[in-house]
BAMARDREN-786150 format. One record per residue (C-alpha): z negated, y, x negated. Coordinates in steps of 0.2 Angstrom, whole numbers, plus 5000, padded with zeros to 4 digits. Layout:
<nodes>
ZYX ...
</nodes>
This chain:
<nodes>
438954364496 439354424478 441254384481 441154484498 440454634489 441754624475 443154604487 442554754498 442654864482 444554814481 445054794499 443854904509 442354854519 443254844536 444554714530 443154604522 442054614537 443554544547 443854414534 442054364535 442154354554 443654244552 442754134539 441254114550 442254074566 443153934556 441653884545 442653924529 441453974515 441953874500 442453954484 443954074486 444054044505 443654224508 444954294496 446254184504 445854234522 445854414516 447554394508 448254304523 447654444535 448054594525 449654694530 450854724517 451954874518 453054844502 454354714503 455454654489 457254574489 457654414480 459054504471 458054654466 457954684447 456354654439 455354784428 
</nodes>
């Protein structure tokens, strides 16, 4: 549960609640599963091209 609290501070409680629901549905509560589910279900608005110059 400490991981969920930490992730909620970063991603917001609604996103973490959805990720927890997904984890429960699939029985995935091993270390880093919640972060992985959260990362996979989070929408990204910024895209990058392969030929884009780096910083």
